[in-house]
C-alpha positions as semicolon CSV with decimal commas, in nm:
position;residue;x (nm);y (nm);z (nm)
1;X;11,877;7,022;7,005
2;X;11,553;7,118;7,014
3;X;11,522;7,226;7,378
4;X;11,788;7,474;7,293
5;X;11,553;7,565;6,996
6;X;11,262;7,576;7,208
7;X;11,452;7,808;7,472
8;X;11,512;8,047;7,208
9;X;11,150;8,058;7,095
10;X;11,045;8,095;7,438
11;X;11,276;8,424;7,499
12;X;11,235;8,561;7,145
13;X;10,862;8,543;7,225
14;X;10,886;8,726;7,572
15;X;11,103;8,991;7,381
16;X;10,837;9,113;7,177
17;X;10,601;9,360;7,262
18;X;10,212;9,203;7,311
19;X;10,066;9,526;7,056
20;X;10,275;9,579;6,775
21;X;10,440;9,192;6,821
22;X;10,754;9,276;6,772
23;X;11,102;9,305;6,952
24;X;11,041;9,588;7,253
25;X;11,177;9,901;7,125
26;X;11,207;10,086;7,486
27;X;10,992;9,909;7,707
28;X;10,759;10,076;7,947
29;X;10,662;9,836;8,282
30;X;10,280;9,886;8,364
31;X;10,219;9,861;8,748
32;X;10,078;9,499;8,662
33;X;10,420;9,381;8,517
34;X;10,329;9,359;8,158
35;X;10,568;9,585;7,915
36;X;10,524;9,749;7,602
37;X;10,720;9,974;7,381
38;X;10,645;10,320;7,475
39;X;10,551;10,389;7,104
40;X;10,259;10,160;7,098
41;X;10,149;10,251;7,481
42;X;10,132;10,636;7,352
43;X;9,965;10,499;7,057
44;X;9,693;10,260;7,257
45;X;9,669;10,548;7,461
46;X;9,589;10,821;7,192
47;X;9,328;10,577;7,021
48;X;9,070;10,717;7,263
49;X;9,055;11,040;7,114
50;X;9,002;10,928;6,787
51;X;8,636;10,999;6,639
52;X;8,549;10,652;6,565
53;X;8,653;10,557;6,902
54;X;8,501;10,786;7,088
55;X;8,116;10,620;7,145
56;X;8,274;10,255;7,092
57;X;8,247;10,005;7,400
58;X;8,634;9,967;7,290
59;X;8,705;10,274;7,379
60;X;8,536;10,271;7,697
61;X;8,726;9,992;7,807
62;X;9,102;10,132;7,665
63;X;9,028;10,468;7,872
64;X;8,821;10,557;8,159
65;X;8,808;10,845;8,337
66;X;8,599;11,032;8,607
67;X;8,576;11,360;8,777
68;X;8,794;11,264;9,044
69;X;9,046;10,952;8,846
70;X;9,133;10,840;8,520
71;X;9,335;10,605;8,374
72;X;9,386;10,301;8,086
73;X;9,319;9,917;8,119
74;X;9,614;9,699;8,062
75;X;9,580;9,565;7,666
76;X;9,680;9,247;7,793
77;X;9,496;9,185;8,157
78;X;9,248;9,420;8,122
79;X;9,327;9,534;8,504
80;X;9,279;9,935;8,531
81;X;9,532;10,139;8,585
82;X;9,489;10,480;8,763
83;X;9,667;10,799;8,630
84;X;9,535;11,089;8,808
85;X;9,272;11,336;8,642
86;X;9,536;11,611;8,723
87;X;9,865;11,420;8,546
88;X;9,916;11,398;8,158
89;X;9,869;11,079;8,031
90;X;10,219;11,144;7,807
91;X;10,372;11,304;8,104
92;X;10,272;10,947;8,299
93;X;10,398;10,718;8,007
94;X;10,744;10,868;8,029
95;X;10,724;10,872;8,394
96;X;10,657;10,469;8,392
97;X;10,974;10,263;8,489
98;X;11,236;10,129;8,199
99;X;11,220;9,771;8,170
100;X;11,609;9,700;8,230
101;X;11,582;9,323;8,213
102;X;11,402;9,314;7,875
103;X;11,692;9,515;7,795
104;X;11,968;9,373;7,881
105;X;11,782;9,031;7,734
106;X;11,755;9,190;7,409
107;X;12,127;9,280;7,430
108;X;12,230;8,976;7,552
109;X;12,039;8,777;7,281
110;X;12,172;9,052;6,994
111;X;12,563;8,938;7,094
112;X;12,507;8,581;7,158
113;X;12,328;8,570;6,786
114;X;12,580;8,766;6,571
115;X;12,912;8,919;6,569
116;X;12,917;9,253;6,743
117;X;13,035;9,563;6,592
118;X;13,236;9,771;6,782
119;X;13,019;10,128;6,871
120;X;13,238;10,433;6,903
121;X;13,441;10,289;6,563
122;X;13,134;10,237;6,403
123;X;13,025;10,634;6,501
124;X;13,346;10,692;6,293
125;X;13,266;10,504;5,965
126;X;13,493;10,217;6,117
127;X;13,400;9,843;6,108
128;X;13,627;9,687;6,393
129;X;13,479;9,366;6,563
130;X;13,418;9,431;6,904
131;X;13,537;9,229;7,240
132;X;13,399;9,380;7,553
133;X;13,099;9,502;7,650
134;X;13,059;9,798;7,915
135;X;12,737;9,745;8,119
136;X;12,767;10,103;8,237
137;X;12,762;10,268;7,878
138;X;12,590;9,979;7,684
139;X;12,839;9,961;7,428
140;X;13,058;9,715;7,256
141;X;13,421;9,799;7,264
142;X;13,712;9,668;7,044
143;X;14,066;9,677;7,228
144;X;14,170;9,939;7,104
145;X;13,855;10,144;7,218
146;X;13,882;9,941;7,550
147;X;14,212;10,106;7,621
148;X;14,110;10,464;7,626
149;X;13,794;10,372;7,767
150;X;14,000;10,255;8,077
151;X;14,243;10,604;8,064
152;X;13,987;10,820;8,184
153;X;13,891;10,856;8,584
154;X;13,568;10,893;8,553
155;X;13,524;10,501;8,358
156;X;13,755;10,363;8,514
157;X;13,541;10,178;8,761
158;X;13,295;10,079;8,479
159;X;13,213;9,651;8,433
160;X;13,335;9,546;8,165
161;X;13,195;9,182;8,020
162;X;13,388;8,962;7,755
163;X;13,162;8,918;7,470
164;X;13,316;8,597;7,378
165;X;13,271;8,476;7,720
166;X;12,889;8,621;7,688
167;X;12,809;8,404;7,366
168;X;12,922;8,085;7,499
169;X;12,859;8,116;7,908
170;X;12,550;7,865;8,098
171;X;12,586;8,115;8,378
172;X;12,306;8,414;8,292
173;X;12,463;8,770;8,289
174;X;12,306;9,121;8,335
175;X;12,439;9,325;8,020
176;X;12,256;9,634;8,175
177;X;12,474;9,678;8,516
178;X;12,175;9,846;8,651
179;X;11,873;9,783;8,841
180;X;11,643;10,039;8,956
181;X;11,560;10,115;9,261
182;X;11,221;10,043;9,386
183;X;11,151;10,416;9,462
184;X;11,357;10,611;9,254
185;X;11,430;10,453;8,911
186;X;11,665;10,684;8,819
187;X;11,894;10,559;9,109
188;X;12,040;10,230;9,108
189;X;11,973;9,930;9,363
190;X;12,284;9,866;9,565
191;X;12,099;9,688;9,854
192;X;11,822;9,474;10,000
193;X;11,604;9,524;10,263
194;X;11,456;9,157;10,402
195;X;11,237;9,323;10,622
196;X;11,002;9,514;10,370
197;X;11,149;9,258;10,055
198;X;11,238;9,531;9,859
199;X;11,539;9,628;9,671
200;X;11,664;10,005;9,716
201;X;11,913;10,248;9,683
202;X;12,165;10,345;9,944
203;X;11,969;10,706;9,996
204;X;11,647;10,458;10,062
205;X;11,852;10,245;10,296
206;X;11,929;10,538;10,485
207;X;11,645;10,720;10,511
208;X;11,357;10,458;10,461
209;X;11,530;10,201;10,614
210;X;11,732;10,259;10,881
211;X;11,547;10,092;11,184
212;X;11,530;9,747;10,968
213;X;11,714;9,476;11,112
214;X;11,807;9,307;10,802
215;X;11,989;9,534;10,501
216;X;12,223;9,341;10,309
217;X;12,380;9,376;9,954
218;X;12,188;9,323;9,650
219;X;12,449;9,093;9,554
220;X;12,474;8,893;9,905
221;X;12,016;8,870;9,913
222;X;12,051;8,752;9,566
223;X;12,271;8,407;9,644
224;X;12,098;8,118;9,506
225;X;11,798;8,290;9,473
226;X;11,712;8,041;9,170
227;X;11,686;7,789;9,420
228;X;11,603;7,892;9,740
229;X;11,250;7,727;9,869
230;X;11,058;8,048;9,788
231;X;11,137;8,123;9,436
232;X;11,059;7,773;9,424
233;X;10,721;7,763;9,612
234;X;10,649;8,084;9,438
235;X;10,671;7,848;9,075
236;X;10,434;7,577;9,209
237;X;10,172;7,809;9,414
238;X;10,181;7,994;9,048
239;X;10,129;7,646;8,859
240;X;9,876;7,551;9,115
241;X;9,699;7,903;9,074
242;X;9,699;7,844;8,632
243;X;9,535;7,479;8,714
244;X;9,305;7,582;8,970
245;X;9,122;7,878;8,716
246;X;9,183;7,671;8,420
247;X;8,937;7,431;8,660
248;X;8,686;7,668;8,685
249;X;8,658;7,798;8,296
250;X;8,633;7,445;8,233
251;X;8,318;7,443;8,457
252;X;8,164;7,731;8,360
253;X;8,202;7,651;8,041
254;X;8,016;7,288;8,111
255;X;7,748;7,506;8,271
256;X;7,713;7,665;7,983
257;X;7,665;7,342;7,768
258;X;7,422;7,255;7,993
259;X;7,205;7,535;8,023
260;X;7,171;7,525;7,652
261;X;7,104;7,154;7,637
262;X;6,849;7,202;7,926
263;X;6,687;7,479;7,776
264;X;6,665;7,276;7,416
265;X;6,541;6,955;7,639
266;X;6,250;7,193;7,821
267;X;6,162;7,368;7,487
268;X;6,101;6,999;7,316
269;X;5,898;6,908;7,614
270;X;5,682;7,256;7,624
271;X;5,644;7,196;7,211
272;X;5,488;6,841;7,261
273;X;5,249;6,940;7,531
274;X;5,135;7,278;7,367
275;X;5,123;7,021;7,051
276;X;4,840;6,856;7,244
277;X;4,694;7,119;7,355
278;X;4,382;7,348;7,186
279;X;4,485;7,698;7,038
280;X;4,462;7,892;7,330
281;X;4,777;7,760;7,467
282;X;4,999;7,898;7,228
283;X;4,974;8,220;7,372
284;X;5,055;8,031;7,733
285;X;5,372;7,896;7,523
286;X;5,517;8,231;7,416
287;X;5,470;8,357;7,743
288;X;5,672;8,082;7,894
289;X;5,944;8,076;7,629
290;X;5,991;8,435;7,701
291;X;6,003;8,373;8,067
292;X;6,288;8,120;8,051
293;X;6,496;8,371;7,738
294;X;6,487;8,573;8,022
295;X;6,632;8,358;8,241
296;X;6,884;8,143;8,006
297;X;7,007;8,546;7,944
298;X;7,063;8,659;8,308
299;X;7,236;8,308;8,399
300;X;7,455;8,294;8,042
301;X;7,585;8,663;8,075
302;X;7,685;8,582;8,444
303;X;7,883;8,265;8,372
304;X;8,051;8,467;8,048
305;X;8,136;8,762;8,296
306;X;8,294;8,563;8,527
307;X;8,492;8,313;8,200
308;X;8,630;8,646;8,119
309;X;8,732;8,762;8,460
310;X;8,905;8,423;8,520
311;X;9,066;8,430;8,191
312;X;9,199;8,770;8,276
313;X;9,314;8,632;8,593
314;X;9,463;8,336;8,421
315;X;9,695;8,550;8,141
316;X;9,758;8,749;8,456
317;X;9,917;8,421;8,640
318;X;10,080;8,294;8,313
319;X;10,241;8,668;8,284
320;X;10,393;8,575;8,593
321;X;10,497;8,258;8,571
322;X;10,679;8,332;8,208
323;X;10,847;8,638;8,372
324;X;10,935;8,420;8,668
325;X;11,101;8,134;8,436
326;X;11,268;8,369;8,187
327;X;11,411;8,547;8,514
328;X;11,559;8,252;8,657
329;X;11,673;8,092;8,309
330;X;11,841;8,420;8,114
331;X;11,860;8,711;8,441
332;X;12,108;8,725;8,671
333;X;12,086;8,667;9,063
334;X;11,997;9,030;9,135
335;X;11,740;9,083;8,850
336;X;11,562;8,727;8,929
337;X;11,537;8,858;9,301
338;X;11,392;9,180;9,221
339;X;11,097;9,037;8,951
340;X;11,061;8,744;9,260
341;X;10,899;9,004;9,473
342;X;10,726;9,206;9,248
343;X;10,536;8,876;9,116
344;X;10,520;8,778;9,469
345;X;10,292;9,126;9,552
346;X;10,044;9,072;9,215
347;X;10,034;8,711;9,280
348;X;9,863;8,837;9,618
349;X;9,616;9,072;9,438
350;X;9,558;8,783;9,173
351;X;9,479;8,526;9,429
352;X;9,213;8,863;9,604
353;X;9,056;8,907;9,302
354;X;9,037;8,489;9,278
355;X;8,888;8,448;9,580
356;X;8,558;8,682;9,516
357;X;8,459;8,438;9,237
358;X;8,290;8,191;9,400
359;X;8,542;7,876;9,378
360;X;8,310;7,601;9,175
361;X;7,909;7,640;9,003
362;X;7,666;7,370;8,965
363;X;7,407;7,599;8,824
364;X;7,362;7,520;8,463
365;X;7,028;7,288;8,440
366;X;6,681;7,400;8,516
367;X;6,427;7,213;8,728
368;X;6,083;7,176;8,547
369;X;5,740;7,079;8,675
370;X;5,448;7,085;8,484
371;X;5,097;7,205;8,689
372;X;4,897;6,893;8,687
373;X;4,575;7,078;8,488
374;X;4,790;7,145;8,214
375;X;4,798;6,756;8,144
376;X;4,375;6,733;8,198
377;X;4,363;7,071;7,907
378;X;4,117;7,259;8,080
379;X;4,021;7,587;8,074
380;X;4,146;7,659;8,406
381;X;4,457;7,662;8,327
382;X;4,660;7,987;8,341
383;X;5,004;7,923;8,370
384;X;5,283;7,694;8,324
385;X;5,466;7,625;8,696
386;X;5,772;7,870;8,740
387;X;6,104;7,789;8,599
388;X;6,354;7,740;8,901
389;X;6,724;7,639;8,927
390;X;6,881;7,315;9,009
391;X;7,049;7,348;9,337
392;X;7,364;7,445;9,392
393;X;7,657;7,697;9,541
394;X;7,465;8,006;9,568
395;X;7,575;8,371;9,734
396;X;7,469;8,404;10,065
397;X;7,192;8,667;10,162
398;X;7,042;8,452;10,477
399;X;7,184;8,184;10,443
400;X;7,254;7,958;10,769
401;X;7,529;7,861;10,971
402;X;7,643;7,537;11,039
403;X;7,898;7,432;11,361
404;X;8,175;7,225;11,220
405;X;8,398;7,202;11,509
406;X;8,384;7,352;11,873
407;X;8,701;7,364;12,134
408;X;8,785;7,524;12,464
409;X;9,164;7,604;12,302
410;X;9,209;7,900;12,607
411;X;9,171;7,996;12,929
412;X;8,982;8,364;12,928
413;X;8,988;8,575;12,662
414;X;9,118;8,485;12,308
415;X;9,142;8,658;11,939
416;X;9,116;8,480;11,587
417;X;9,231;8,563;11,239
418;X;9,264;8,313;10,957
419;X;9,617;8,326;10,785
420;X;9,632;8,091;10,458
421;X;9,504;7,757;10,566
422;X;9,516;7,768;10,955
423;X;9,365;7,973;11,215
424;X;9,583;8,185;11,460
425;X;9,474;8,223;11,816
426;X;9,586;8,528;12,061
427;X;9,588;8,313;12,432
428;X;9,613;8,680;12,621
429;X;9,649;8,487;12,951
430;X;9,893;8,249;12,848
431;X;10,130;8,525;12,643
432;X;10,073;8,287;12,352
433;X;9,969;8,271;11,963
434;X;9,836;7,914;11,882
435;X;9,793;7,782;11,558
436;X;9,568;7,540;11,494
437;X;9,421;7,368;11,090
438;X;9,045;7,393;11,000
439;X;8,958;7,072;11,270
440;X;9,102;7,302;11,567
441;X;9,405;7,078;11,588
442;X;9,706;7,244;11,748
443;X;9,984;7,271;11,529
444;X;10,221;7,503;11,732
445;X;10,232;7,794;11,908
446;X;10,457;8,113;11,957
447;X;10,565;8,285;12,306
448;X;10,536;8,666;12,303
449;X;10,700;8,876;12,594
450;X;10,360;9,028;12,663
451;X;9,975;8,945;12,661
452;X;9,858;8,935;12,295
453;X;9,494;9,060;12,297
454;X;9,422;9,085;11,935
455;X;9,575;8,974;11,580
456;X;9,577;9,079;11,202
457;X;9,730;8,934;10,889
458;X;9,838;9,190;10,604
459;X;9,780;9,170;10,234
460;X;10,129;8,976;10,210
461;X;10,043;8,735;10,472
462;X;10,233;8,870;10,747
463;X;10,095;8,851;11,108
464;X;10,070;9,132;11,369
465;X;9,986;9,122;11,756
466;X;9,894;9,417;12,003
467;X;10,000;9,392;12,347
468;X;9,853;9,629;12,506
469;X;10,059;9,554;12,852
470;X;10,346;9,669;12,705
471;X;10,195;9,885;12,406
472;X;10,360;9,775;12,122
473;X;10,257;9,594;11,831
474;X;10,514;9,300;11,729
475;X;10,559;9,058;11,414
476;X;10,554;8,705;11,394
477;X;10,778;8,536;11,125
478;X;10,552;8,240;11,092
479;X;10,837;8,077;10,902
480;X;11,071;8,053;11,228
481;X;10,805;8,118;11,486
482;X;10,998;8,459;11,566
483;X;10,834;8,777;11,731
484;X;11,002;9,154;11,663
485;X;10,890;9,425;11,764
486;X;10,765;9,674;11,540
487;X;10,700;10,009;11,729
488;X;10,537;10,165;12,046
489;X;10,181;10,292;12,073
490;X;10,061;10,621;12,258
491;X;9,787;10,448;12,390
492;X;9,712;10,079;12,524
493;X;9,692;9,879;12,223
494;X;9,415;9,663;12,227
495;X;9,212;9,592;11,896
496;X;9,429;9,611;11,603
497;X;9,393;9,595;11,240
498;X;9,573;9,637;10,907
499;X;9,419;9,811;10,693
500;X;9,560;9,989;10,304
501;X;9,907;9,939;10,405
502;X;9,875;10,133;10,755
503;X;9,766;10,006;11,116
504;X;9,420;10,093;11,286
505;X;9,446;10,120;11,720
506;X;9,172;10,094;11,961
507;X;9,199;10,146;12,281
508;X;8,819;10,132;12,388
509;X;8,763;10,530;12,361
510;X;8,985;10,586;12,076
511;X;9,101;10,474;11,778
512;X;9,431;10,552;11,636
513;X;9,594;10,539;11,277
514;X;10,009;10,427;11,264
515;X;10,247;10,414;10,947
516;X;10,409;10,090;10,929
517;X;10,717;10,232;11,118
518;X;10,511;10,341;11,406
519;X;10,422;10,717;11,336
520;X;10,124;10,816;11,475
521;X;9,896;10,981;11,168
522;X;9,504;11,031;11,291
523;X;9,253;10,985;11,569
524;X;8,907;10,981;11,665
525;X;8,712;10,939;11,989
526;X;8,494;10,680;12,010
527;X;8,334;10,465;12,286
528;X;8,330;10,121;12,378
529;X;8,546;9,975;12,078
530;X;8,739;9,681;12,094
531;X;8,757;9,562;11,730
532;X;8,719;9,699;11,418
533;X;8,727;9,554;11,020
534;X;8,740;9,741;10,657
535;X;8,485;9,722;10,375
536;X;8,575;9,506;10,095
537;X;8,785;9,759;9,895
538;X;8,742;10,052;10,037
539;X;8,911;10,313;10,293
540;X;8,553;10,279;10,487
541;X;8,606;10,176;10,858
542;X;8,311;9,956;11,042
543;X;8,324;9,913;11,401
544;X;8,074;9,844;11,717
545;X;8,029;10,207;11,927
546;X;7,789;10,203;12,224
547;X;7,645;9,892;12,061
548;X;7,595;10,105;11,789
549;X;7,777;9,960;11,411
550;X;7,954;10,254;11,323
551;X;8,067;10,340;10,926
552;X;8,340;10,551;10,912
553;X;8,506;10,716;10,574
554;X;8,894;10,829;10,559
555;X;8,823;10,873;10,941
556;X;8,628;11,167;10,957
557;X;8,291;11,097;10,877
558;X;8,100;10,866;11,077
559;X;7,789;10,758;11,000
560;X;7,545;10,509;11,219
561;X;7,387;10,159;11,039
562;X;7,237;9,985;11,325
563;X;7,190;9,997;11,708
564;X;7,159;9,672;11,942
565;X;7,086;9,817;12,293
566;X;7,245;9,625;12,578
567;X;7,399;9,365;12,317
568;X;7,782;9,438;12,425
569;X;7,872;9,429;12,067
570;X;8,256;9,356;12,034
571;X;8,393;9,161;11,712
572;X;8,304;9,277;11,361
573;X;8,412;9,142;11,011
574;X;8,247;9,161;10,629
575;X;8,212;8,894;10,334
576;X;8,225;8,949;10,022
577;X;7,904;9,062;9,912
578;X;7,936;9,371;10,202
579;X;7,774;9,218;10,443
580;X;7,807;9,297;10,818
581;X;7,899;9,066;11,103
582;X;7,898;9,156;11,459
583;X;7,875;8,971;11,793
584;X;7,694;9,072;12,117
585;X;7,922;8,974;12,444
586;X;7,598;9,028;12,648
587;X;7,333;8,924;12,443
588;X;7,544;8,587;12,323
589;X;7,411;8,651;11,929
590;X;7,528;8,693;11,583
591;X;7,386;8,986;11,434
592;X;7,423;9,004;11,064
593;X;7,384;9,338;10,835
594;X;7,354;9,413;10,523
595;X;7,545;9,663;10,336
596;X;7,340;9,970;10,453
597;X;7,313;9,808;10,821
598;X;6,943;9,599;10,777
599;X;6,941;9,358;10,989
600;X;6,927;9,034;10,804
601;X;6,926;8,751;11,054
602;X;7,010;8,708;11,426
603;X;7,101;8,366;11,591
604;X;7,145;8,340;11,964
605;X;7,481;8,115;12,003
606;X;7,408;8,050;12,358
607;X;7,058;7,860;12,279
608;X;7,218;7,670;11,950
609;X;7,591;7,594;12,011
610;X;7,600;7,710;12,423
611;X;7,842;7,959;12,331
612;X;7,884;8,243;12,564
613;X;8,067;8,613;12,622
614;X;8,112;8,633;12,264
615;X;8,437;8,836;12,151
616;X;8,546;8,783;11,767
617;X;8,408;8,709;11,456
618;X;8,646;8,680;11,197
619;X;8,553;8,550;10,811
620;X;8,733;8,375;10,530
621;X;8,616;8,481;10,186
622;X;8,275;8,411;10,223
623;X;8,257;8,034;10,375
624;X;8,358;8,012;10,716
625;X;8,300;8,198;11,011
626;X;8,555;8,178;11,370
627;X;8,378;8,309;11,650
628;X;8,582;8,322;11,996
629;X;8,468;8,423;12,336
630;X;8,609;8,556;12,673
631;X;8,605;8,199;12,820
632;X;8,851;8,067;12,544
633;X;8,615;7,877;12,369
634;X;8,667;7,880;11,967
635;X;8,400;7,790;11,753
636;X;8,425;7,694;11,356
637;X;8,100;7,752;11,116
638;X;8,027;7,702;10,738
639;X;7,807;7,905;10,616
640;X;7,510;7,718;10,436
641;X;7,307;7,924;10,147
642;X;6,985;7,791;10,081
643;X;6,856;7,895;9,741
644;X;6,486;7,964;9,674
645;X;6,287;7,920;9,377
C-alpha cells in the first residue's frame, strides 16, 4: 500500500509544472526535455520586458540576446535555448512540441482516480457514465455515443479503450493515441529507424530514410523496450552520472570549508606575529590580508561557479532519470522508446559538459611560509612571503608529458581515436581496426574490406572509418562488430573527421564536406593535409597545410597560426582549453600551441621516447594523449600539470 502511495505521489509531482506547481495545462517541451505550461513559459519570457527586471541580473539570466541570436534559459536547468533574432518569441513558443506523453498520463490519472462522464453527453447538458475512451479524439464515450461514433465512416477505425480496464490494468497503455514524428510534430510517428535511432512518420521513412537498412514499425521496434539492455544500461549510466556529480559537488564544498578554515588559521598566525611586532608592522598586516582576501575571493568564485554548474548538470541528469523512470513505469512501449532515445542524446550533451569540468579538485588550503627576517623583527623586513596554494590538479598550460605505455601493435601506418573506455587503432596494412584498453592490451578486432587510413567517432559514440582504396566511408557497430558502408567519396578519403553533424574528408590536396547520407556539400583546396580537428564548441576547422597550422572558419576564412618548415606536420587535435597539439613526421616532435597559435612548447619524441615518423595525435578530454607512427607504434601519454606559486 505504501509503495502504491509513493508511486502516486511520484507521478503527481511529475505531472506538475515547475513554474506554477499545478497540473500541466497545454504542456510544451523545450529542447532540453524540461516541460512547462505554455502560459507559464509565455509569462516567463514576457517578464524580461518588465521595467523592474530590465536592469536586474535575474532578467539577464532568463533571456539573452545579441546581434545575431537570441534565446532563453530553461527555468529548471539554466541551459541556453537559442531562438534566433528573426523569430518572434511568441511564434517560437507556439511552435514548441506538445508533450503528448504528459497529456496521456494526465488523462490516465484522471480516469483512474474518478468516474468519467461521457464528454459528448456533457456538452448537451446530460450526465452519462462513460465506458469507453477514444484515443484519436481524446474523449470519453458512453455506450450510446460509442455506437453513433462507430457509424461514421471517418471515425470507424479510431482506437477505443475500455475505461474499466484502464482503471485496473497493470500494463501501461497510451491514451493519447498519438506520438509525434521527430521532424513533423503534427504527424503521427508510425515507424522507427534503427540506423538513426528516431521515430518518424511514413513520409520521413520514404524520403529521409529510404537508404536506411533497418526500418521497423514503432510497435515492433518498441517490443520489450523497457527491459532490453539499452534501457537498463541507460538507467545505470544515469545513476552513475548522478553519483559522480554529487561526489564532485561534495568535494568542492569540502574545498570551500578547508579554504575558509585555512584562512582563519593563517589569520590567527599572522595576528600573533603582528601583535608581537612593532607598530610599523600594522601596515604589512593590512597589505597581507588584502592580498589573501583577493586570492580567497577569486578561488571562492571559481568553486561557486563549478558547484553551480555541477548542480545544474545534476538537475538535468535527475530529470532525465525521472522521465525514463516514468516512461518505464507508466508509459507505453512506443512512448518509452521515443523518450529513451531523446534521453540518450541529452545524456551525451551532459557528459561532454561534465567532462569540461575537472573530475576532482584538491585546492582549498594555503601553504604559508614566514620570512625568517620577520621572526627577528628587524627593520629590514618589507613584506611577508607570498601566499601559494597546496599542490593539486590544475589546468594544463605548460605541463609535462609522461609516457604510460608504448607498444608496437601494427606494421606500417596506423591512426587512433578514443572511444569511451577504449582506444581504436586503424591498421592500414592488415585491413583491421584494433580495440585496445588503456594498457594497450588487445581486446578484439574488426576486419574490413579495404585498408583503413583514418578513424573518427561522433557525438553518440558511432565509429566511422575511411577506406581510400575503396573511396568509401564505413560505419562499425561496436556491439556486433559488423561493418556497413555509408557512402562513396569523390576523392580518395584519407583523413576523416566528424564535425557538427557532417563528415570532413581530406585527400591531401583537398578538403571536402559531406552530409551523413553522402551528399557532397563543399570543398576547398589545400596542400599536404592528411588530418584535421575542430575547435571546441565551434564550427572552425584546424589542419596542417604545407607545415603551417591553419584555422578555417566555415570552410571560407583561412588563417595561418604557426609554421614549422620541414617538420612534416601530420596529426592535430585540441584540448578543452583550446590548446592545439600537432606532430611532425620528419621532425619527430610534438608541438603544443596556444589557441591563438603561439608555440608553448615542443618535445622531441625520438630523443625522449624513441618514437619516429609521428603520424597521428589524439587527446581524451585533457588528461591522456595517444600518438601513433608510420611504423605501427602506439604510445599512450598522460599530461602531468605543474602549479607555480
